[in-house]
C-alpha positions in Angstrom: -13.4 15.4 21.4 -16.9 16.1 22.6 -18.7 13.7 25.0 -22.0 14.4 23.2 -23.6 11.3 21.7 -23.2 11.3 18.0 -24.8 8.0 17.0 -28.0 9.7 15.8 -26.1 12.4 13.8 -23.8 10.1 11.9 -23.9 6.4 11.0 -21.3 3.7 10.5 -20.9 2.6 6.9 -19.4 -0.9 7.0 -19.4 -4.2 5.1 -20.9 -7.5 5.9 -17.4 -8.6 6.9 -16.6 -6.2 9.7 -12.9 -6.8 9.4 -13.0 -4.8 6.2 -12.7 -1.0 5.7 -15.4 1.3 7.1 -16.5 4.9 6.8 -19.0 7.5 8.0 -22.4 8.5 6.6 -25.0 11.1 7.5 -28.7 11.4 6.9 -29.8 13.8 4.1 -33.4 12.7 3.4 -36.2 10.6 4.9 -39.3 9.4 2.9 -41.8 8.9 5.7 -44.5 7.2 3.5 -42.0 4.6 2.1 -40.1 4.4 5.4 -36.8 5.0 3.7 -33.7 6.9 4.8 -31.0 8.3 2.4 -27.5 8.9 3.6 -24.4 10.4 2.0 -20.9 9.0 2.2 -17.8 8.6 -0.1 -17.6 6.5 -3.3 -14.3 5.1 -2.2 -15.8 3.8 1.0 -18.3 1.8 -1.1 -15.4 0.5 -3.3 -13.3 -0.5 -0.3 -16.1 -2.5 1.2 -16.2 -4.6 -1.9 -18.8 -2.8 -4.0 -22.4 -1.9 -3.9 -23.6 -5.3 -2.8 -21.6 -5.3 0.4 -22.8 -2.2 2.1 -24.5 -2.0 5.5 -25.6 1.1 7.5 -25.4 0.3 11.2 -27.0 -3.2 11.1 -29.2 -2.6 8.0 -28.6 -3.6 4.4 -28.2 -0.6 2.2 -28.8 0.0 -1.5 -26.3 2.3 -3.3 -28.6 4.6 -5.4 -25.9 7.1 -6.6 -22.2 6.6 -7.0 -19.5 8.9 -8.1 -15.9 8.1 -8.9 -13.0 7.5 -6.4 -10.9 9.9 -8.4 -13.2 12.7 -9.2 -16.5 13.3 -7.4 -15.8 10.9 -4.5 -19.4 10.8 -3.2 -22.1 8.2 -2.9 -25.7 8.1 -1.7 -27.2 5.0 -0.1 -30.8 4.1 0.9 -31.9 2.0 3.9 -35.4 0.5 4.1 -35.9 1.9 7.6 -36.6 5.3 9.1 -33.4 5.8 11.0 -33.2 8.1 14.0 -31.5 11.4 13.7 -31.9 14.9 12.4 -31.9 15.9 8.8 -28.8 17.9 8.0 -29.3 20.8 5.6 -26.8 21.6 2.9 -25.1 25.0 2.9 -22.5 26.8 0.7 -19.9 29.0 2.3 -17.1 31.1 0.9 -13.9 32.2 2.6 -15.9 34.4 4.9 -15.3 32.3 8.0 -18.2 30.6 9.8 -18.2 30.9 13.5 -18.2 27.2 14.4 -16.9 24.2 12.5 -17.5 20.6 13.4 -16.4 17.2 12.0 -18.0 14.1 13.2 -16.8 10.6 12.2 -16.2 7.0 13.2 -12.9 5.4 14.2 -11.8 2.2 16.0 -10.7 2.6 19.6 -7.9 0.7 21.4 -10.3 -2.3 21.9 -10.8 -2.4 18.1 -14.5 -1.3 18.6 -16.2 1.3 16.6 -16.8 4.6 18.3 -17.5 8.2 17.3 -15.2 11.2 17.4 -15.9 14.9 17.1 -13.5 17.8 16.4 -15.2 21.1 16.9 -13.8 24.6 17.1 -14.9 28.2 16.9 -12.8 29.6 14.1 -10.8 32.8 14.5 -10.4 32.4 18.3 -7.3 31.6 20.4 -8.7 28.2 21.2 -9.2 27.4 17.5 -8.0 23.9 16.6 -9.3 23.9 13.1 -8.6 26.0 10.0 -10.8 26.1 7.0 -10.1 27.3 3.5 -12.6 27.2 0.6 -11.4 26.8 -3.0 -14.4 28.3 -4.9 -13.3 27.1 -8.3 -12.5 23.5 -7.6 -15.3 23.0 -5.0 -12.9 21.7 -2.5 -12.4 22.5 1.2 -9.1 22.3 3.0 -9.2 21.4 6.7 -6.2 21.8 8.9 -5.8 20.5 12.5 -3.4 22.8 14.3 -0.1 21.2 15.1 0.0 22.1 18.8 -2.8 19.7 19.9 -3.4 16.0 19.8 -6.5 16.0 17.6 -6.3 13.9 14.4 -8.7 13.1 11.6 -9.5 9.5 12.2 -9.2 6.7 9.6 -13.0 6.3 9.5 -13.6 10.0 8.7 -14.2 9.4 5.0 -17.8 10.4 4.5 -17.9 12.6 7.6 -20.0 15.8 7.3 -18.2 19.1 7.7 -20.8 21.0 9.7 -21.1 24.8 10.3 -23.3 27.0 12.4 -23.7 30.7 12.1 -23.8 31.2 15.9 -23.0 29.3 19.0 -26.8 29.3 19.8 -27.8 27.8 16.5 -28.9 24.2 16.8 -29.6 23.5 13.1 -26.8 21.5 11.6 -25.7 22.6 8.1 -23.2 20.6 6.1 -20.8 22.4 3.7 -18.7 19.4 2.6 -17.9 15.7 3.0 -14.4 14.6 4.1 -12.8 12.3 1.5 -9.1 12.3 2.0 -6.5 12.8 4.8 -2.8 13.8 4.4 0.1 15.1 6.5 -0.2 12.5 9.3 -3.9 13.1 9.5 -3.5 16.7 10.3 -4.9 17.8 7.0 -8.1 16.8 5.3 -9.7 17.5 2.0 -13.5 17.7 1.7 -15.8 17.9 -1.4 -18.3 20.8 -1.4 -21.8 19.4 -0.6 -23.2 20.9 -3.8 -21.1 18.4 -5.9 -23.4 15.6 -4.7 -26.0 16.7 -7.2 -23.7 15.6 -10.0 -23.8 11.9 -9.1 -27.6 11.7 -8.8 -29.7 10.0 -11.6 -32.9 11.9 -12.4 -35.2 9.8 -10.1 -32.9 10.2 -7.1 -32.5 13.9 -7.8 -36.3 14.3 -7.7 -36.5 12.2 -4.5 -33.9 14.3 -2.8 -35.3 17.7 -3.9 -36.2 18.7 -0.3 -32.6 18.4 0.6 -31.1 20.1 -2.5 -33.7 22.9 -2.3 -31.8 24.4 0.6 -28.9 25.2 -1.6 -30.9 27.8 -3.5 -31.8 29.3 -0.2 -28.3 29.5 1.2 -26.1 32.5 0.6 -23.9 31.4 -2.2 -21.5 32.8 -4.7 -21.7 32.3 -8.4 -18.3 31.7 -10.0 -18.3 33.0 -13.5 -16.2 35.7 -15.2 -19.2 37.8 -15.9 -20.1 37.9 -12.1 -16.5 38.1 -10.9 -17.1 41.5 -9.2 -19.7 39.9 -6.9 -17.2 37.3 -5.6 -15.1 37.7 -2.5 -12.6 35.3 -3.9 -9.4 34.9 -2.0 -7.2 34.8 -5.0 -3.9 34.5 -3.1 -5.1 31.8 -0.7 -2.9 29.2 -2.2 0.4 30.5 -0.8 3.8 29.2 -1.7 4.8 26.0 0.1 1.5 25.9 2.0 0.8 22.3 1.0 4.3 20.9 0.8 3.7 19.0 4.0 0.9 17.2 2.3 2.9 15.9 -0.6 3.3 12.1 -0.8 6.7 12.4 -2.4 9.5 15.0 -2.8 8.8 15.0 -6.5 5.5 16.7 -6.0 6.9 19.5 -3.8 8.6 21.2 -6.7 5.4 21.0 -8.8 3.3 22.5 -6.0 5.8 25.2 -5.5 5.7 26.2 -9.2 1.9 26.0 -9.5 1.5 28.0 -6.2 2.9 31.1 -7.9 -0.3 31.5 -9.9 -0.4 35.3 -10.2 3.1 35.5 -11.7 2.6 32.5 -13.9 -0.7 33.9 -15.3 0.9 37.4 -15.8 3.8 35.9 -17.7 1.4 33.8 -19.9 -0.7 36.9 -20.6 2.5 38.8 -21.5 3.3 36.1 -24.1 -0.2 36.5 -25.5 0.4 40.3 -26.0 3.8 39.6 -27.6 2.1 37.5 -30.2 -1.1 39.6 -30.6 0.1 43.2 -30.2 -3.4 44.7 -30.9 -4.6 43.2 -27.6 -1.9 45.0 -25.6 -2.6 48.3 -27.3 -6.2 48.2 -26.2 -7.4 48.5 -29.8 -9.9 45.7 -29.3 -12.7 46.9 -26.9 -14.2 43.5 -26.5 -11.1 41.9 -24.9 -10.9 42.2 -21.1 -7.4 41.7 -19.9 -8.4 41.4 -16.2 -11.0 38.7 -16.9 -8.6 36.8 -19.2 -5.7 36.8 -16.7 -8.1 35.9 -13.8 -9.3 32.9 -15.9 -5.7 31.7 -16.6 -5.0 31.8 -12.8 -8.1 29.7 -12.2 -7.0 27.1 -14.8 -3.6 26.9 -13.0 -5.5 26.3 -9.8 -7.5 23.5 -11.4 -4.2 21.8 -12.4 -3.0 22.1 -8.8 -6.2 20.3 -7.6 -5.9 17.7 -10.3 -2.4 16.9 -9.1 -3.6 16.5 -5.5 -6.4 14.1 -6.6 -4.4 12.5 -9.4 -7.5 12.9 -11.5 -8.2 14.6 -14.9 -12.0 14.3 -14.7 -12.4 17.7 -13.1 -10.7 19.4 -16.0 -12.9 18.0 -18.7 -15.9 20.1 -17.7 -14.5 23.5 -16.8 -16.2 25.5 -14.0 -14.7 28.6 -15.4 -16.1 29.1 -18.9 -13.9 31.2 -21.3 -15.2 34.7 -21.5 -13.1 36.0 -24.4 -14.9 33.8 -27.0 -13.6 35.8 -30.0 -10.0 35.2 -29.0 -9.5 31.4 -28.9 -5.9 32.0 -30.0 -5.2 33.9 -26.8 -6.0 30.9 -24.7 -4.0 28.6 -26.9 -0.9 30.9 -26.6 -1.2 31.3 -22.9 -1.6 27.6 -22.2 1.2 26.6 -24.6 3.4 29.1 -22.8 2.8 27.4 -19.5 3.4 24.0 -21.1 6.7 25.1 -22.6 7.8 26.5 -19.3 7.2 23.5 -17.0 10.3 23.4 -14.9 13.0 21.1 -16.3 13.8 19.8 -12.9 10.4 18.3 -12.4 10.0 14.5 -12.3 9.3 13.3 -15.8 6.0 11.6 -14.8 4.7 14.7 -13.0 5.8 16.9 -15.9 3.9 14.7 -18.3 0.8 14.8 -16.2 0.8 18.7 -16.0 1.3 18.7 -19.8 -1.7 16.4 -20.2 -3.8 18.6 -17.9 -2.9 21.7 -19.9 -3.9 19.9 -23.1 -7.2 18.8 -21.5 -8.0 22.4 -20.4 -7.1 23.7 -23.9 -9.5 21.2 -25.5 -12.3 22.1 -23.0 -11.8 25.8 -23.8 -11.9 25.1 -27.5 -15.1 23.1 -27.2 -16.8 25.8 -25.1 -15.8 28.5 -27.6 -17.1 26.5 -30.5 -20.4 26.0 -28.7 -20.7 29.7 -28.0 -20.3 30.7 -31.7 
């Protein structure tokens, strides 16, 4: 934990009743002429405080101007009618190419039940590293792991904390890549939402107001995730290793499901094999406009989306697919592949979890069908 003062970098998001829940927020925009400050936090922090009418930033009343969903895009933006102290934090998008330094700043309650700030900061890839970062390009989620051989933990008030990166140890400009929204594994593991997802929750007027903030995204070095540009992506396709997240599971029933879904390459290959058994012309290469590599890659990504949906217990992310089907002339191929996965859900899975996976597959199938229809 750093001794550096963090009060001007992050702000306490609390309710009028200070005994209630609390979280962290950070400044993303200031309107000098109107003397207003905009901060980002999590949607569930607002909910836990009692709703939009109960929010205070530091000691100031706050207006909720953009609100996502607790299960889905768990982000919110609040406005304070004061020019708060503190630097503006620029948004940035990173891939699995590791940034040099990673910092998480957040609030917690100390032993005297008083609010205080806490920082976890680490240079990644060094012997002293206490944090690991993994980026899921498709689902726009970040995985943060605190190494087990130290006493650092993600505090209860970390919801809404910015995940900051710097390109060098000498760089003073703070860049945010994500917002912490969930802790697991005895607070040793955190999930963060990619900062770019915040644009989804903004109504048009707020989107225009925050244009100076969002404009930095187009300037950052980013990766476009579409099948047509797949060769430009340094996507770590095997990052989700077997059993990697078993320690995060809330119940033993989820462990088997995560184990099965983690075997994405083999699951996708088997599903594609089933497609070829049913449509032999595809396997024989007689159809030049069918790209097997792109198709199998997409099936892997759909499996990854199901994995994330199980973690968040949320189907919303599946209804608008990030990966648009590229083989638009072969809707049947997608149907066969997803039906194969549905029919091969392990029999030893908990019935409720098995039903959820089946529903997720149906949702993806409907989204694919809708996208293909629009493309025709």
